[in-house]
ZAVEXKOL-758107 format. One record per residue (C-alpha): x, y, z; residue number from 1; residue in three letters. Coordinates in steps of 0.2 Angstrom, whole numbers, plus 2048, in hexadecimal, padded with zeros to 3 digits. Layout:
BEGIN
+------+-------+-----+------+------+
! east ! north !  up ! resi ! resn !
+------+-------+-----+------+------+
!    X !     Y !   Z !  NUM !  ALA !
...
+------+-------+-----+------+------+
This chain:
BEGIN
+------+-------+-----+------+------+
! east ! north !  up ! resi ! resn !
+------+-------+-----+------+------+
!  8BC !   4FD ! 2D3 !    1 !  MET !
!  8BE !   4EA ! 2D5 !    2 !  ALA !
!  8C5 !   4DE ! 2C8 !    3 !  GLY !
!  8D4 !   4D4 ! 2C7 !    4 !  ARG !
!  8E3 !   4E0 ! 2C1 !    5 !  GLY !
!  8E6 !   4EC ! 2B6 !    6 !  PRO !
!  8D9 !   4F1 ! 2A6 !    7 !  ALA !
!  8E1 !   4E8 ! 299 !    8 !  PRO !
!  8E8 !   4F3 ! 28D !    9 !  LYS !
!  8E4 !   4F6 ! 27A !   10 !  ASP !
!  8EA !   4E7 ! 26E !   11 !  PRO !
!  8F5 !   4F4 ! 261 !   12 !  ALA !
!  8FF !   4F9 ! 26F !   13 !  HIS !
!  906 !   4EC ! 27B !   14 !  ARG !
!  919 !   4E8 ! 27B !   15 !  ARG !
!  913 !   4D6 ! 279 !   16 !  ARG !
!  90B !   4CC ! 26B !   17 !  ARG !
!  908 !   4BB ! 26C !   18 !  ASN !
!  90A !   4AF ! 262 !   19 !  THR !
!  900 !   4A4 ! 25B !   20 !  ALA !
!  8FA !   495 ! 264 !   21 !  PRO !
!  903 !   484 ! 25E !   22 !  MET !
!  8F6 !   478 ! 254 !   23 !  PRO !
!  8F1 !   469 ! 25B !   24 !  ALA !
!  8FA !   457 ! 256 !   25 !  VAL !
!  8F0 !   44A ! 251 !   26 !  THR !
!  8F6 !   439 ! 255 !   27 !  VAL !
!  8E7 !   42B ! 24D !   28 !  GLU !
!  8E5 !   41D ! 25A !   29 !  SER !
!  8EE !   409 ! 251 !   30 !  ASP !
!  8EF !   3FF ! 262 !   31 !  ASN !
!  905 !   3FB ! 25A !   32 !  GLN !
!  915 !   3F9 ! 267 !   33 !  LEU !
!  91F !   405 ! 264 !   34 !  ARG !
!  92F !   408 ! 26E !   35 !  GLY !
!  93B !   3FF ! 278 !   36 !  PRO !
!  935 !   3F0 ! 287 !   37 !  GLU !
!  93C !   3F0 ! 295 !   38 !  LEU !
!  94D !   3EC ! 299 !   39 !  PRO !
!  951 !   3DE ! 2A0 !   40 !  PHE !
!  960 !   3E0 ! 2AD !   41 !  GLY !
!  95A !   3F2 ! 2B5 !   42 !  VAL !
!  954 !   3EC ! 2C4 !   43 !  LEU !
!  963 !   3DE ! 2C7 !   44 !  GLY !
!  95C !   3CC ! 2CA !   45 !  ASP !
!  946 !   3D5 ! 2CD !   46 !  GLU !
!  93C !   3D2 ! 2BF !   47 !  ASP !
!  931 !   3E4 ! 2BA !   48 !  TRP !
!  920 !   3E3 ! 2C3 !   49 !  HIS !
!  911 !   3D9 ! 2BA !   50 !  PRO !
!  90B !   3EC ! 2BB !   51 !  VAL !
!  917 !   3F6 ! 2B8 !   52 !  THR !
!  919 !   3E8 ! 2A7 !   53 !  VAL !
!  907 !   3EE ! 2A3 !   54 !  GLU !
!  90A !   400 ! 2A4 !   55 !  TRP !
!  917 !   3FE ! 297 !   56 !  TRP !
!  90F !   3F9 ! 28B !   57 !  ASP !
!  903 !   404 ! 28C !   58 !  THR !
!  90B !   412 ! 289 !   59 !  TRP !
!  914 !   40A ! 27A !   60 !  ARG !
!  902 !   406 ! 273 !   61 !  ARG !
!  8FC !   416 ! 275 !   62 !  SER !
!  8FB !   420 ! 266 !   63 !  PRO !
!  907 !   430 ! 26F !   64 !  GLN !
!  915 !   420 ! 26D !   65 !  ALA !
!  915 !   427 ! 25B !   66 !  GLN !
!  918 !   439 ! 25F !   67 !  VAL !
!  928 !   432 ! 26D !   68 !  PHE !
!  939 !   433 ! 26B !   69 !  THR !
!  947 !   42D ! 272 !   70 !  GLU !
!  949 !   439 ! 27F !   71 !  THR !
!  936 !   435 ! 283 !   72 !  ASP !
!  938 !   424 ! 285 !   73 !  TRP !
!  949 !   426 ! 292 !   74 !  ALA !
!  93F !   430 ! 29B !   75 !  MET !
!  931 !   425 ! 29E !   76 !  LEU !
!  93C !   416 ! 2A0 !   77 !  LEU !
!  940 !   421 ! 2AE !   78 !  ASP !
!  92F !   422 ! 2B4 !   79 !  THR !
!  92D !   40C ! 2B2 !   80 !  ALA !
!  93A !   40B ! 2BE !   81 !  LEU !
!  931 !   418 ! 2CC !   82 !  MET !
!  920 !   40E ! 2C8 !   83 !  HIS !
!  928 !   3FD ! 2C8 !   84 !  HIS !
!  92F !   402 ! 2DB !   85 !  THR !
!  91E !   40C ! 2E1 !   86 !  MET !
!  914 !   3FA ! 2DC !   87 !  TRP !
!  926 !   3F0 ! 2E2 !   88 !  THR !
!  92B !   3F9 ! 2F6 !   89 !  ARG !
!  916 !   400 ! 2F5 !   90 !  GLN !
!  920 !   411 ! 2F5 !   91 !  LYS !
!  90E !   41A ! 2F2 !   92 !  LEU !
!  919 !   42B ! 2F2 !   93 !  ASP !
!  91E !   428 ! 2E1 !   94 !  LEU !
!  90D !   429 ! 2DB !   95 !  ALA !
!  90C !   43E ! 2D7 !   96 !  GLY !
!  91D !   43C ! 2CF !   97 !  GLU !
!  917 !   430 ! 2C3 !   98 !  ILE !
!  906 !   43A ! 2C0 !   99 !  ARG !
!  911 !   449 ! 2BE !  100 !  LEU !
!  91E !   43E ! 2AF !  101 !  ARG !
!  90D !   435 ! 2A9 !  102 !  ALA !
!  906 !   447 ! 2A7 !  103 !  ALA !
!  915 !   44C ! 29D !  104 !  LYS !
!  90F !   43E ! 290 !  105 !  PHE !
!  8FD !   441 ! 28E !  106 !  GLY !
!  8F7 !   435 ! 29A !  107 !  ALA !
!  8E5 !   43C ! 29B !  108 !  THR !
!  8DA !   445 ! 292 !  109 !  THR !
!  8DA !   454 ! 29B !  110 !  GLU !
!  8EF !   453 ! 299 !  111 !  ASP !
!  8ED !   451 ! 285 !  112 !  ARG !
!  8E2 !   462 ! 284 !  113 !  LEU !
!  8F2 !   46A ! 28E !  114 !  ARG !
!  8FD !   462 ! 281 !  115 !  LEU !
!  8F1 !   465 ! 273 !  116 !  LYS !
!  8F2 !   455 ! 26F !  117 !  LEU !
!  8E3 !   44E ! 266 !  118 !  GLN !
!  8E1 !   43B ! 263 !  119 !  VAL !
!  8D7 !   433 ! 257 !  120 !  SER !
!  8D0 !   422 ! 253 !  121 !  THR !
!  8D1 !   419 ! 244 !  122 !  PRO !
!  8C3 !   41C ! 236 !  123 !  SER !
!  8C0 !   40B ! 231 !  124 !  GLN !
!  8BD !   405 ! 242 !  125 !  ILE !
!  8AA !   405 ! 243 !  126 !  PRO !
!  8A0 !   410 ! 254 !  127 !  ALA !
!  897 !   400 ! 25B !  128 !  PRO !
!  886 !   400 ! 259 !  129 !  GLU !
!  879 !   401 ! 267 !  130 !  PRO !
!  874 !   3F1 ! 26E !  131 !  ALA !
!  861 !   3ED ! 26D !  132 !  PRO !
!  859 !   3F2 ! 27F !  133 !  VAL !
!  84B !   3E4 ! 284 !  134 !  ALA !
!  83E !   3E7 ! 28E !  135 !  MET !
!  837 !   3DA ! 298 !  136 !  PRO !
!  823 !   3DC ! 294 !  137 !  GLY !
!  828 !   3E6 ! 287 !  138 !  LYS !
!  828 !   3DE ! 276 !  139 !  ALA !
!  81A !   3E8 ! 26D !  140 !  ASP !
!  825 !   3FA ! 270 !  141 !  VAL !
!  82D !   3FE ! 260 !  142 !  THR !
!  83B !   40A ! 25F !  143 !  ASP !
!  83C !   41B ! 25D !  144 !  LEU !
!  840 !   41F ! 24C !  145 !  ALA !
!  834 !   413 ! 244 !  146 !  SER !
!  824 !   41A ! 24D !  147 !  ARG !
!  82B !   42C ! 249 !  148 !  ARG !
!  829 !   425 ! 235 !  149 !  ALA !
!  81A !   41F ! 239 !  150 !  ARG !
!  815 !   42E ! 241 !  151 !  LEU !
!  81B !   43B ! 234 !  152 !  SER !
!  815 !   430 ! 223 !  153 !  GLY !
+------+-------+-----+------+------+
């Protein structure tokens, strides 16, 4: 019979019991600057590339930075050196390694899902209200909610 491997065993007779899944960590976005600044003198006489400075500050302001330890910042600094080299010397072959390293810190939504890291927005910031849509020649058009209210009595 076709299938993918042997039939599953009865859970009571399995040798290995999977543990309960790890709970997700939730961090709230607060736009606070954390972590060290990019160090001077690391590049000799050279300054950090402006794109790398923006990239570094983005990580420092990210909600994930709330849970970074010193070793995380050290690995991120190594990645910043690669990022700088990629931009200054056009070494695009470093882009893959930078992407892999950034994924370990939760750079994208997919990465954060895999890491079980949830980012919440602050509750005191109200959601933006949608702007009214102006339709030329349709000044007498009412919104759907008021039409429903009139029809329902």
